[in-house]
C-alpha positions as CSV (number, residue, x, y, z in Angstrom):
1,K,-24.5,8.4,-11.3
2,I,-22.7,10.7,-9.0
3,A,-19.2,9.2,-10.1
4,Q,-20.3,9.8,-13.9
5,I,-21.4,13.4,-13.1
6,S,-18.0,13.9,-11.3
7,E,-16.1,12.5,-14.3
8,R,-18.0,14.8,-16.7
9,K,-17.1,17.7,-14.4
10,G,-13.4,16.8,-14.6
11,N,-13.1,15.7,-10.9
12,F,-11.4,12.4,-11.8
13,K,-10.1,11.6,-8.3
14,A,-13.5,12.0,-6.7
15,A,-14.9,9.7,-9.5
16,R,-12.2,7.2,-9.0
17,K,-12.8,7.3,-5.3
18,I,-16.7,6.8,-5.7
19,Y,-16.1,3.7,-8.1
20,E,-13.8,2.0,-5.5
21,E,-15.8,2.6,-2.6
22,L,-18.9,1.2,-4.5
23,C,-16.7,-1.8,-5.5
24,R,-15.7,-2.3,-1.9
25,D,-19.4,-1.8,-0.7
26,F,-20.8,-4.2,-3.3
27,P,-18.3,-6.8,-4.0
28,Q,-20.6,-9.2,-5.8
29,N,-21.9,-6.7,-8.3
30,P,-19.9,-7.2,-11.5
31,V,-21.4,-3.9,-13.1
32,L,-19.6,-1.7,-10.9
33,H,-16.4,-3.6,-11.5
34,L,-16.8,-3.2,-15.3
35,R,-17.4,0.5,-14.9
36,L,-14.3,0.9,-12.8
37,A,-12.4,-1.1,-15.6
38,A,-13.8,1.3,-18.1
39,F,-12.9,4.2,-16.1
40,C,-9.3,3.1,-15.7
41,K,-8.8,2.3,-19.3
42,V,-10.1,5.8,-20.3
43,H,-7.4,7.3,-17.9
44,G,-4.5,4.9,-18.7
45,D,-4.3,2.9,-15.6
46,D,-3.9,-0.5,-17.2
47,A,-3.2,-2.4,-14.0
48,C,-6.4,-1.2,-12.3
49,R,-8.4,-1.9,-15.4
50,A,-7.0,-5.4,-15.5
51,R,-7.7,-6.2,-11.8
52,A,-11.3,-4.7,-12.2
53,K,-12.0,-6.7,-15.3
54,A,-10.7,-9.8,-13.8
55,R,-12.8,-9.5,-10.9
56,A,-16.0,-8.9,-12.9
57,D,-15.2,-12.0,-14.9
58,E,-14.8,-14.0,-11.9
59,I,-18.0,-12.9,-10.5
60,R,-19.9,-13.5,-13.7
61,G,-18.2,-16.9,-14.3
62,V,-16.4,-16.1,-17.3
63,K,-13.5,-18.2,-18.0
64,R,-10.8,-17.2,-20.7
65,D,-9.9,-19.9,-23.3
66,L,-6.1,-20.2,-23.3
67,R,-5.7,-22.9,-25.7
68,N,-2.7,-22.9,-27.9
69,L,-3.8,-23.7,-31.5
70,R,-1.4,-24.8,-34.2
71,P,-1.1,-22.6,-37.2
72,L,-3.0,-23.3,-40.2
73,L,-1.3,-25.0,-43.0
74,K,-0.8,-22.7,-46.2
75,S,-3.4,-23.2,-48.8
76,R,-2.0,-25.0,-52.1
77,R,-4.1,-22.7,-54.2
């Protein structure tokens, strides 16, 4: 909540610091990593967003499906 309040007040450095400290203190909590990812997405830090999202997915056991599917044939109709 403190990070959200800091973010609303425009103190983005403090909010990011709080999110990062929480992720460091509770490394197995995927919600904190997702909140950090959302914060980074809003503020345009794509590298931070990708790292936090990947860590949250790893904790939750989510695996991306990277199959290459062939394109569908065009319909005759």
